[in-house]
C-alpha positions as CSV (number, residue, x, y, z in Angstrom):
1,L,24.5,7.1,153.5
2,V,24.4,6.1,157.1
3,G,21.9,3.2,156.6
4,R,18.9,1.9,154.7
5,V,15.3,2.1,155.8
6,A,12.1,0.6,154.2
7,V,8.6,2.0,154.4
8,A,6.4,-0.2,156.5
9,S,3.2,1.9,156.4
10,A,1.9,5.3,155.5
11,S,-0.9,6.9,157.4
12,G,-1.8,10.5,156.4
13,A,1.1,12.7,157.3
14,L,3.0,9.8,159.1
15,R,5.2,7.1,157.8
16,G,6.1,3.9,159.6
17,L,9.6,2.8,158.7
18,T,11.7,-0.4,159.4
19,P,15.5,0.2,159.5
20,S,17.7,-2.6,158.4
21,A,20.2,-1.9,161.2
22,S,19.9,0.2,164.4
23,L,17.0,2.6,165.1
24,P,17.8,6.2,164.1
25,P,17.7,8.9,166.8
26,A,14.8,11.3,167.2
27,Q,14.9,14.4,165.0
28,L,17.0,12.6,162.4
29,L,16.1,13.5,158.8
30,L,15.2,10.4,156.8
31,R,14.9,11.8,153.3
32,A,12.6,13.5,153.9
33,A,10.8,12.6,157.2
34,P,12.3,13.4,160.6
35,T,12.1,10.6,163.2
36,A,9.4,11.4,165.8
37,V,8.7,8.2,167.8
38,H,10.1,4.7,168.3
39,P,7.0,2.6,168.8
40,G,9.1,-0.6,169.2
41,E,9.5,-3.8,167.2
42,S,12.2,-2.2,165.0
43,T,9.9,0.5,163.7
44,V,10.2,4.2,163.8
45,R,7.3,6.6,163.2
46,T,8.3,9.6,161.2
47,I,6.5,12.9,160.3
48,A,6.2,13.7,156.6
49,M,7.4,17.1,155.5
50,D,5.8,16.6,152.1
51,G,2.9,14.7,150.5
52,T,3.0,10.9,151.0
53,E,1.2,10.2,147.7
54,G,3.1,7.4,145.7
55,L,4.8,5.9,148.8
56,V,4.6,2.1,148.8
57,R,5.4,-0.6,151.4
58,G,9.0,-1.8,151.1
59,Q,10.2,1.3,149.3
60,K,13.7,2.2,150.3
61,V,14.2,5.4,152.3
62,L,17.6,7.2,152.6
63,D,19.0,7.9,156.0
64,S,20.6,11.4,155.8
65,G,22.5,10.9,159.1
66,A,21.6,14.4,160.3
67,P,18.6,16.5,161.4
68,I,16.9,18.9,159.0
69,K,19.5,21.5,158.0
70,I,18.7,24.6,156.1
71,P,20.7,27.3,154.3
72,V,21.4,30.4,156.4
73,G,23.2,33.7,155.8
74,P,22.9,36.8,153.6
75,E,22.2,34.5,150.6
76,T,18.7,33.7,152.0
77,L,17.7,37.4,151.7
78,G,15.1,38.0,149.0
79,R,14.5,34.2,148.6
80,I,11.5,32.0,149.5
81,M,12.2,28.5,150.9
82,N,10.2,25.7,152.4
83,V,10.5,23.9,155.7
84,I,13.5,21.8,154.7
85,G,15.4,24.8,153.1
86,E,14.6,24.1,149.5
87,P,14.0,27.3,147.4
88,I,10.4,27.6,146.1
89,D,10.6,30.9,144.2
90,E,11.9,29.3,140.9
91,R,15.1,31.4,141.1
92,G,17.6,28.5,141.3
93,P,19.5,27.1,144.3
94,I,20.4,29.2,147.3
95,K,24.2,29.6,147.0
96,T,25.5,29.4,150.5
97,K,28.1,27.2,152.3
98,Q,26.4,27.8,155.7
99,F,23.8,25.4,157.0
100,A,22.2,25.1,160.4
101,P,19.9,22.5,162.0
102,I,16.3,23.8,162.8
103,H,16.2,22.1,166.2
104,A,18.5,24.0,168.6
105,E,18.7,24.9,172.3
106,A,17.6,28.3,173.6
107,P,20.6,30.6,174.5
108,E,22.2,30.0,177.9
109,F,21.1,32.3,180.7
110,M,24.7,33.7,180.8
111,E,24.5,34.7,177.1
112,M,21.3,36.7,177.5
113,S,21.1,40.5,177.8
114,V,19.1,41.7,180.8
115,E,18.9,45.3,179.7
116,Q,15.4,46.6,178.8
117,E,15.6,48.6,175.5
118,I,12.9,50.0,173.2
119,L,13.0,48.9,169.6
120,V,12.2,52.1,167.8
121,T,9.9,51.2,164.9
122,G,9.3,54.6,163.5
123,I,5.5,54.1,163.8
124,K,4.5,56.8,166.2
125,V,1.4,55.3,167.6
126,V,3.3,52.1,168.5
127,D,6.5,53.8,169.8
128,L,4.4,56.1,172.0
129,L,1.5,54.0,173.4
130,A,2.6,50.4,173.2
131,P,6.4,50.3,172.5
132,Y,8.2,47.1,171.5
133,A,11.0,45.7,173.6
134,K,14.2,44.6,171.8
135,G,14.1,40.8,171.9
136,G,10.4,40.9,172.9
137,K,7.4,39.1,171.5
138,I,4.5,41.1,170.2
139,G,1.1,39.7,169.5
140,L,-0.6,41.2,166.4
141,F,-4.4,41.0,166.5
142,G,-6.6,41.9,163.6
143,G,-9.1,40.4,161.2
144,A,-8.9,40.3,157.4
145,G,-8.4,43.6,155.6
146,V,-7.4,45.8,158.6
147,G,-3.9,46.4,157.4
148,K,-1.7,43.6,159.0
149,T,0.4,43.4,155.7
150,V,0.8,47.2,155.5
151,L,2.0,47.2,159.1
152,I,4.4,44.4,158.5
153,M,5.9,46.0,155.4
154,E,6.3,49.3,157.3
155,L,8.1,47.6,160.1
156,I,10.5,45.7,157.8
157,N,11.3,48.9,155.9
158,N,11.8,51.0,159.0
159,V,14.0,48.4,160.8
160,A,16.1,48.1,157.7
161,K,16.6,51.9,157.4
162,A,17.0,52.8,161.1
163,H,19.0,49.8,162.3
164,G,20.4,48.3,159.1
165,G,18.7,45.2,160.3
166,Y,17.2,42.2,158.4
167,S,13.8,40.6,158.8
168,V,12.5,37.0,158.4
169,F,8.9,36.3,157.5
170,A,7.6,32.8,158.4
171,G,4.3,32.0,156.8
172,V,2.8,29.2,158.9
173,G,-0.3,27.5,157.7
174,E,-1.9,30.6,156.0
175,R,-3.2,31.0,152.4
176,T,-0.8,30.5,149.5
177,R,-2.4,33.5,147.7
178,E,-1.6,35.8,150.7
179,G,2.0,34.6,150.6
180,N,2.2,35.2,146.9
181,D,0.7,38.7,147.3
182,L,3.1,39.6,150.1
183,Y,6.1,38.5,148.0
184,H,5.0,40.7,145.0
185,E,4.2,43.7,147.3
186,M,7.7,43.4,148.8
187,I,9.2,43.5,145.3
188,E,7.1,46.6,144.4
189,S,8.1,48.4,147.6
190,G,11.8,47.6,147.2
191,V,12.1,45.4,150.4
192,I,13.0,42.6,148.0
193,N,15.3,43.5,145.1
194,L,15.6,40.8,142.4
195,K,18.4,42.6,140.6
196,D,21.1,42.8,143.3
197,A,21.8,41.6,146.9
198,T,20.1,44.5,148.7
199,S,17.0,42.6,149.8
200,K,16.1,43.2,153.5
201,V,13.9,40.1,154.2
202,A,14.1,36.3,153.9
203,L,10.8,34.4,153.4
204,V,10.0,30.9,154.7
205,Y,6.6,29.4,153.7
206,G,4.7,26.3,155.0
207,Q,1.2,27.2,153.9
208,M,-2.1,25.5,154.7
209,N,-1.9,23.1,151.8
210,E,1.2,21.5,153.3
211,P,1.1,18.4,155.6
212,P,0.9,19.1,159.3
213,G,4.6,18.1,159.8
214,A,5.7,21.0,157.6
215,R,3.4,23.5,159.3
216,A,4.6,22.4,162.7
217,R,8.2,22.9,161.8
218,V,8.3,25.9,159.4
219,A,8.3,28.4,162.3
220,L,11.5,26.8,163.5
221,T,13.0,27.1,160.0
222,G,12.3,30.8,160.0
223,L,13.7,31.2,163.5
224,T,16.9,29.4,162.5
225,V,17.5,31.9,159.7
226,A,16.9,34.8,162.2
227,E,19.3,33.2,164.8
228,Y,22.1,33.2,162.2
229,F,21.8,37.0,161.7
230,R,21.6,37.6,165.5
231,D,24.4,35.2,166.6
232,Q,26.9,35.5,163.6
233,E,26.3,39.0,162.4
234,G,25.2,40.7,165.6
235,Q,22.0,42.1,164.1
236,D,18.7,43.2,165.6
237,V,16.4,41.0,163.6
238,L,12.6,41.2,163.2
239,L,10.9,37.8,162.9
240,F,7.3,37.7,161.7
241,I,5.2,34.7,162.3
242,D,1.8,34.5,160.5
243,N,0.1,32.7,162.1
244,I,1.2,31.4,165.4
245,F,-2.1,29.6,166.0
246,R,-1.5,27.4,162.9
247,F,1.8,26.3,164.6
248,T,-0.2,25.0,167.5
249,Q,-2.9,23.6,165.2
250,A,-0.4,21.6,163.2
251,G,1.2,20.3,166.4
252,S,-2.3,19.1,167.5
253,E,-2.7,17.2,164.2
254,V,0.7,15.6,164.4
255,S,0.1,14.6,168.1
256,A,-3.2,12.9,167.2
257,L,-1.5,11.0,164.3
258,L,1.3,9.9,166.7
259,G,-1.4,8.4,169.0
260,R,-0.8,10.7,172.0
261,I,-3.7,11.2,174.4
262,P,-5.3,14.6,173.7
263,S,-5.4,17.3,176.3
264,A,-8.0,20.1,176.8
265,V,-10.2,20.9,173.8
266,G,-8.4,18.2,171.8
267,Y,-5.0,19.9,171.8
268,Q,-1.7,18.0,172.2
269,P,-0.6,17.2,175.8
270,T,2.7,18.9,175.0
271,L,1.1,22.2,174.0
272,A,3.0,24.4,176.6
273,T,6.3,22.6,176.0
274,D,6.1,22.9,172.2
275,M,5.3,26.6,172.4
276,G,7.9,27.3,175.1
277,T,10.7,25.5,173.2
278,M,10.2,27.8,170.3
279,Q,9.5,31.0,172.1
280,E,12.5,30.7,174.4
281,R,14.8,30.9,171.4
282,I,13.4,34.3,170.5
283,T,15.4,36.6,172.8
284,T,18.1,39.2,173.2
285,T,21.7,38.0,173.7
286,K,24.9,40.0,174.2
287,K,25.5,39.7,170.4
288,G,22.1,40.9,169.0
289,S,18.4,40.4,169.3
290,I,15.4,38.7,167.7
291,T,12.2,40.7,168.1
292,S,9.2,38.7,167.1
293,V,5.8,40.0,165.8
294,Q,3.3,37.1,165.8
295,A,-0.1,37.3,164.2
296,I,-2.6,35.5,166.5
297,Y,-5.8,34.0,165.3
298,V,-8.3,33.5,168.1
299,P,-10.6,30.6,167.3
300,A,-14.3,31.7,167.7
301,D,-13.0,34.9,169.5
302,D,-12.5,32.8,172.6
303,L,-9.5,34.2,174.4
304,T,-9.6,31.3,177.0
305,D,-9.0,28.7,174.2
306,P,-5.8,26.8,175.2
307,A,-3.9,27.8,172.0
308,P,-4.1,31.6,172.3
309,A,-4.0,31.4,176.1
310,T,-0.6,29.6,175.9
311,T,0.7,32.2,173.5
312,F,-0.3,35.1,175.7
313,A,1.9,33.9,178.5
314,H,5.0,34.6,176.3
315,L,4.0,38.1,174.9
316,D,5.6,41.4,176.0
317,A,3.3,43.6,174.0
318,T,0.1,43.5,172.0
319,T,-0.8,45.5,168.9
320,V,-4.6,45.4,168.2
321,L,-5.7,46.6,164.8
322,S,-9.3,48.0,164.7
323,R,-11.7,47.7,161.8
324,A,-13.5,50.9,162.9
325,I,-10.2,52.9,162.6
326,A,-9.3,51.3,159.3
327,E,-12.8,52.3,157.9
328,L,-11.9,55.9,158.7
329,G,-8.9,55.5,156.4
330,I,-6.4,55.8,159.3
331,Y,-3.4,53.5,158.8
332,P,-1.9,51.7,160.6
333,A,-5.2,51.1,162.2
334,V,-3.7,50.5,165.7
335,D,-6.3,50.7,168.5
336,P,-4.6,53.1,171.1
337,L,-6.6,51.8,174.0
338,D,-6.6,48.0,173.4
339,S,-2.9,47.8,172.6
340,T,-0.6,47.2,175.6
341,S,3.1,46.9,176.4
342,R,5.0,45.4,179.3
343,I,7.7,48.1,179.1
344,M,5.3,51.0,179.3
345,D,6.8,51.7,182.7
346,P,8.3,55.0,183.9
347,N,11.4,53.1,185.1
348,I,12.0,51.8,181.5
349,V,10.7,54.4,179.1
350,G,11.2,57.4,181.4
351,S,8.6,59.4,183.3
352,E,8.1,62.0,180.4
353,H,7.3,59.3,177.8
354,Y,5.0,57.5,180.3
355,D,3.1,60.7,181.2
356,V,2.6,61.8,177.6
357,A,1.4,58.3,176.6
358,R,-1.1,58.1,179.5
359,G,-2.3,61.7,178.6
360,V,-2.9,60.7,175.0
361,Q,-4.8,57.6,176.0
């Protein structure tokens, strides 16, 4: 124990706390609410990572003396955990000795790899017409029932077989039912193996019933798991984020509760910073790579909305799934004309690949 803190107030997903000694630093985990703001008068404002029901004024809060640290390593494969690294799959504790804080700096410029390489997914329409760059960020557009889950499962399977690589799936603010369905589909397809340690994917969930604090941080939890495989095991990791819009939406809720003045369309003034801080950690280093596939919900189909517009600035490729193609029974239902890639350049993919792709389109 580093110190003792008492609850001064609870407002929605925020807690006002009064420490008995010095103020704790920002990002410190007070069991369990990381410090967000020091409003003054010996009070800190913290973000709840779980429900605040049952909290009372004057209740003692334990100071953990550290930021949120989560289990990392091969032991996380085949398991589901929440934003603070607790297992939620009813299969007992995650037995690992390795933990990492979810707040970290992006790799230094000197550590990054500047080589442009294609990540071969084994899905022909993607590899030919809109290839993924190793360490790139891909936006996945598609409504309900057009095969996002099928595409994700195929990518996880192919990357595991072709590269021996692992995948991390971060469910950010989506339906709990969908998360449950995905887990059982992964068990059926062999991506998750409950009998031995051959699972290929780790799951991190902060679904839409969670407080905004959990939804705003769960993408960082998933990213931290992926960073371990890249930096410590030299892997090419796939990171799926479903849905990146919910990350921004949760940040907006937290920002309003912290009393910050809203920016355009009511979003947080730190929208670009929040997005950039996370996206810059998704990159290729000299040790390995994290390639991210991010499902993007576009509110009211308005591409100029600040949330999707901020995300677009970070993308290297887009994969658009078409309902019309799905209705023909063609899966994956990738739209060959709407899908784009930054590396579709004769200097990167070669002139033959480029000419064939343009000919097909």
